[in-house]
C-alpha positions as a Markdown table, in Angstrom:
| # | Residue | x | y | z |
|---|---|---|---|---|
| 1 | Unk | 24.8 | -35.3 | -26.8 |
| 2 | Unk | 23.8 | -31.5 | -26.9 |
| 3 | Unk | 23.0 | -30.5 | -23.3 |
| 4 | Unk | 20.8 | -27.8 | -23.3 |
| 5 | Unk | 20.9 | -25.5 | -20.1 |
| 6 | Unk | 18.0 | -23.7 | -18.9 |
| 7 | Unk | 17.6 | -20.6 | -16.5 |
| 8 | Unk | 15.8 | -21.1 | -13.4 |
| 9 | Unk | 15.2 | -17.8 | -11.4 |
| 10 | Unk | 16.1 | -17.4 | -7.6 |
| 11 | Unk | 13.9 | -19.7 | -5.5 |
| 12 | Unk | 12.3 | -21.2 | -8.6 |
| 13 | Unk | 9.0 | -18.3 | -8.1 |
| 14 | Unk | 7.6 | -17.8 | -11.2 |
| 15 | Unk | 3.8 | -15.8 | -12.7 |
| 16 | Unk | 2.2 | -19.8 | -12.7 |
| 17 | Unk | 3.2 | -20.1 | -9.0 |
| 18 | Unk | 2.3 | -17.0 | -8.3 |
| 19 | Unk | -1.1 | -18.3 | -9.0 |
| 20 | Unk | -1.2 | -20.4 | -6.2 |
| 21 | Unk | -1.2 | -17.6 | -3.6 |
| 22 | Unk | -3.9 | -15.4 | -5.3 |
| 23 | Unk | -5.7 | -18.1 | -5.0 |
| 24 | Unk | -4.8 | -18.0 | -1.1 |
| 25 | Unk | -5.5 | -14.5 | -0.8 |
| 26 | Unk | -9.3 | -14.5 | -2.3 |
| 27 | Unk | -9.5 | -17.7 | -0.2 |
| 28 | Unk | -8.7 | -15.2 | 2.9 |
| 29 | Unk | -11.3 | -12.3 | 1.0 |
| 30 | Unk | -14.2 | -15.3 | 1.0 |
| 31 | Unk | -13.7 | -16.3 | 5.0 |
| 32 | Unk | -13.7 | -12.0 | 5.8 |
| 33 | Unk | -16.9 | -11.5 | 3.5 |
| 34 | Unk | -18.8 | -14.7 | 5.4 |
| 35 | Unk | -17.5 | -13.7 | 8.7 |
| 36 | Unk | -15.5 | -16.7 | 9.6 |
| 37 | Unk | -12.3 | -14.1 | 11.0 |
| 38 | Unk | -12.0 | -9.8 | 10.8 |
| 39 | Unk | -10.7 | -8.4 | 8.7 |
| 40 | Unk | -6.4 | -8.0 | 9.6 |
| 41 | Unk | -5.0 | -4.7 | 9.3 |
| 42 | Unk | -1.6 | -6.2 | 8.3 |
| 43 | Unk | -0.7 | -10.0 | 7.5 |
| 44 | Unk | 3.2 | -11.0 | 7.7 |
| 45 | Unk | 4.9 | -13.6 | 5.8 |
| 46 | Unk | 8.4 | -14.5 | 4.8 |
| 47 | Unk | 9.9 | -13.0 | 1.8 |
| 48 | Unk | 12.3 | -15.3 | 0.3 |
| 49 | Unk | 11.9 | -14.9 | -3.7 |
| 50 | Unk | 8.6 | -12.9 | -3.8 |
| 51 | Unk | 6.5 | -15.1 | -5.2 |
| 52 | Unk | 4.4 | -15.6 | -1.6 |
| 53 | Unk | 3.8 | -11.5 | -1.5 |
| 54 | Unk | 3.3 | -11.3 | -5.3 |
| 55 | Unk | 0.5 | -13.0 | -4.9 |
| 56 | Unk | -0.8 | -11.4 | -1.9 |
| 57 | Unk | -0.7 | -8.4 | -2.7 |
| 58 | Unk | -2.6 | -9.0 | -6.5 |
| 59 | Unk | -5.1 | -11.4 | -4.8 |
| 60 | Unk | -6.1 | -8.5 | -2.1 |
| 61 | Unk | -6.2 | -5.9 | -4.6 |
| 62 | Unk | -8.6 | -8.3 | -7.0 |
| 63 | Unk | -10.2 | -8.8 | -3.8 |
| 64 | Unk | -10.9 | -4.7 | -2.8 |
| 65 | Unk | -8.8 | -5.5 | 0.5 |
| 66 | Unk | -6.1 | -2.4 | -0.3 |
| 67 | Unk | -6.6 | -1.3 | 2.9 |
| 68 | Unk | -4.7 | -4.5 | 4.6 |
| 69 | Unk | -0.9 | -4.2 | 4.6 |
| 70 | Unk | 1.4 | -6.9 | 3.6 |
| 71 | Unk | 4.6 | -7.3 | 5.9 |
| 72 | Unk | 7.5 | -9.7 | 4.6 |
| 73 | Unk | 10.3 | -10.6 | 6.7 |
| 74 | Unk | 12.6 | -11.0 | 4.6 |
| 75 | Unk | 14.3 | -14.2 | 4.8 |
| 76 | Unk | 17.2 | -14.0 | 1.7 |
| 77 | Unk | 19.5 | -11.2 | 0.5 |
| 78 | Unk | 18.6 | -8.2 | -0.2 |
| 79 | Unk | 19.4 | -8.6 | -3.9 |
| 80 | Unk | 16.2 | -10.8 | -4.4 |
| 81 | Unk | 14.6 | -9.7 | -1.9 |
| 82 | Unk | 12.9 | -6.9 | -2.1 |
| 83 | Unk | 10.3 | -4.5 | -2.9 |
| 84 | Unk | 11.0 | -3.5 | -6.3 |
| 85 | Unk | 10.8 | -7.6 | -7.3 |
| 86 | Unk | 7.8 | -8.2 | -5.3 |
| 87 | Unk | 6.2 | -5.5 | -7.3 |
| 88 | Unk | 7.7 | -6.8 | -10.6 |
| 89 | Unk | 6.5 | -10.4 | -10.0 |
| 90 | Unk | 3.0 | -8.9 | -9.2 |
| 91 | Unk | 3.0 | -6.8 | -12.5 |
| 92 | Unk | 4.4 | -9.7 | -14.3 |
| 93 | Unk | 1.8 | -12.1 | -12.8 |
| 94 | Unk | -1.3 | -9.2 | -14.1 |
| 95 | Unk | 0.0 | -9.3 | -17.1 |
| 96 | Unk | 0.1 | -13.0 | -18.0 |
| 97 | Unk | -3.7 | -13.2 | -16.2 |
| 98 | Unk | -4.1 | -10.5 | -18.6 |
| 99 | Unk | -3.3 | -12.2 | -21.7 |
| 100 | Unk | -5.2 | -15.7 | -20.4 |
| 101 | Unk | -8.7 | -13.8 | -19.5 |
| 102 | Unk | -8.4 | -10.8 | -21.0 |
| 103 | Unk | -9.1 | -9.3 | -17.7 |
| 104 | Unk | -6.3 | -6.7 | -16.4 |
| 105 | Unk | -6.5 | -7.4 | -12.4 |
| 106 | Unk | -5.7 | -4.0 | -10.4 |
| 107 | Unk | -1.9 | -3.7 | -9.7 |
| 108 | Unk | -1.7 | 0.3 | -9.2 |
| 109 | Unk | -4.1 | 0.9 | -6.1 |
| 110 | Unk | -2.5 | -2.5 | -4.6 |
| 111 | Unk | -2.0 | -2.8 | -1.3 |
| 112 | Unk | 0.8 | -1.6 | 0.8 |
| 113 | Unk | 4.1 | -3.4 | 1.4 |
| 114 | Unk | 6.5 | -3.4 | 3.7 |
| 115 | Unk | 9.7 | -5.0 | 3.9 |
| 116 | Unk | 11.6 | -6.1 | 7.2 |
| 117 | Unk | 14.8 | -6.8 | 7.8 |
| 118 | Unk | 15.7 | -7.5 | 10.9 |
| 119 | Unk | 14.7 | -11.5 | 10.6 |
| 120 | Unk | 17.8 | -11.8 | 8.5 |
| 121 | Unk | 20.0 | -14.1 | 9.6 |
| 122 | Unk | 22.8 | -12.9 | 7.9 |
| 123 | Unk | 22.8 | -15.9 | 5.1 |
| 124 | Unk | 20.0 | -17.8 | 3.7 |
| 125 | Unk | 19.3 | -19.9 | 5.7 |
| 126 | Unk | 20.8 | -19.0 | 9.0 |
| 127 | Unk | 18.3 | -19.4 | 11.9 |
| 128 | Unk | 18.1 | -16.5 | 14.6 |
| 129 | Unk | 18.1 | -17.6 | 18.1 |
| 130 | Unk | 15.5 | -15.2 | 18.9 |
| 131 | Unk | 13.8 | -17.3 | 16.0 |
| 132 | Unk | 13.6 | -20.2 | 17.4 |
| 133 | Unk | 12.5 | -18.8 | 21.3 |
| 134 | Unk | 9.6 | -17.6 | 19.1 |
| 135 | Unk | 8.8 | -21.2 | 17.4 |
| 136 | Unk | 9.1 | -23.1 | 20.4 |
| 137 | Unk | 6.8 | -21.0 | 22.5 |
| 138 | Unk | 4.6 | -21.6 | 19.5 |
| 139 | Unk | 4.8 | -24.7 | 18.9 |
| 140 | Unk | 3.9 | -26.0 | 23.0 |
| 141 | Unk | 1.2 | -23.2 | 23.0 |
| 142 | Unk | 0.1 | -24.8 | 19.6 |
| 143 | Unk | 2.2 | -28.4 | 18.6 |
| 144 | Unk | 2.8 | -26.3 | 15.6 |
| 145 | Unk | 6.4 | -26.0 | 14.1 |
| 146 | Unk | 8.1 | -24.0 | 12.1 |
| 147 | Unk | 10.9 | -23.8 | 10.3 |
| 148 | Unk | 14.2 | -21.9 | 10.7 |
| 149 | Unk | 14.8 | -20.8 | 7.4 |
| 150 | Unk | 11.9 | -18.9 | 6.8 |
| 151 | Unk | 8.4 | -19.2 | 9.1 |
| 152 | Unk | 10.2 | -18.7 | 12.6 |
| 153 | Unk | 11.5 | -16.0 | 11.2 |
| 154 | Unk | 8.0 | -14.6 | 9.6 |
| 155 | Unk | 6.5 | -15.7 | 13.2 |
| 156 | Unk | 9.5 | -13.4 | 15.2 |
| 157 | Unk | 8.6 | -10.4 | 12.7 |
| 158 | Unk | 4.7 | -10.9 | 13.2 |
| 159 | Unk | 4.4 | -10.6 | 17.4 |
| 160 | Unk | 6.9 | -7.9 | 16.7 |
| 161 | Unk | 3.7 | -5.6 | 15.0 |
| 162 | Unk | 1.6 | -3.3 | 16.7 |
| 163 | Unk | -2.0 | -4.7 | 17.3 |
| 164 | Unk | -2.8 | -1.3 | 17.6 |
| 165 | Unk | -4.1 | -0.8 | 14.2 |
| 166 | Unk | -6.1 | -4.1 | 14.3 |
| 167 | Unk | -5.4 | -7.8 | 13.9 |
| 168 | Unk | -2.3 | -9.6 | 12.5 |
| 169 | Unk | -2.0 | -12.0 | 10.5 |
| 170 | Unk | 0.5 | -14.4 | 10.1 |
| 171 | Unk | 0.6 | -15.9 | 6.5 |
| 172 | Unk | 2.0 | -20.1 | 7.4 |
| 173 | Unk | 3.8 | -21.0 | 4.3 |
| 174 | Unk | 3.4 | -24.2 | 4.1 |
| 175 | Unk | 6.5 | -26.7 | 5.2 |
| 176 | Unk | 6.1 | -30.1 | 5.6 |
| 177 | Unk | 8.1 | -30.2 | 9.1 |
| 178 | Unk | 5.4 | -28.9 | 10.2 |
| 179 | Unk | 3.7 | -32.1 | 9.8 |
| 180 | Unk | 5.1 | -33.6 | 12.0 |
| 181 | Unk | 6.1 | -33.8 | 15.8 |
């Protein structure tokens, strides 16, 4: 019996998977346009394999919301959790969209991406005591649970962002633990 080997990229992120994050950014744009929420100055989200960040910057660029800064709270090693990888994923996804639709999404003028490193625990999956404490405050206030690997670290990074420039949006990536108490 001959076995086939397949390569799965770190985190399994791919242009097809990134389409869902683009849709999330476009849904956010609709909420802003409809007056359901103010335009954030900053969106903070976890940066692991880069798919969520890539989809967000591409989606915001498509929606014409390039003034919003995307902050990726690094939760993985710099080798794959970095701005260069995120931009590459966004370009590859834009090319795929172009091939499939004949339309070329705007990528060059996309939103600013800033990666923050102070919430990385030194190894993938290693929790931070500071993030546990911040997540506990959120849970007590809203009964919302955050996972320690991604969301609690991004929440900590969001709490560290200055609010002087405008609203900071914490982008909670789905984790089924959030649904249980």
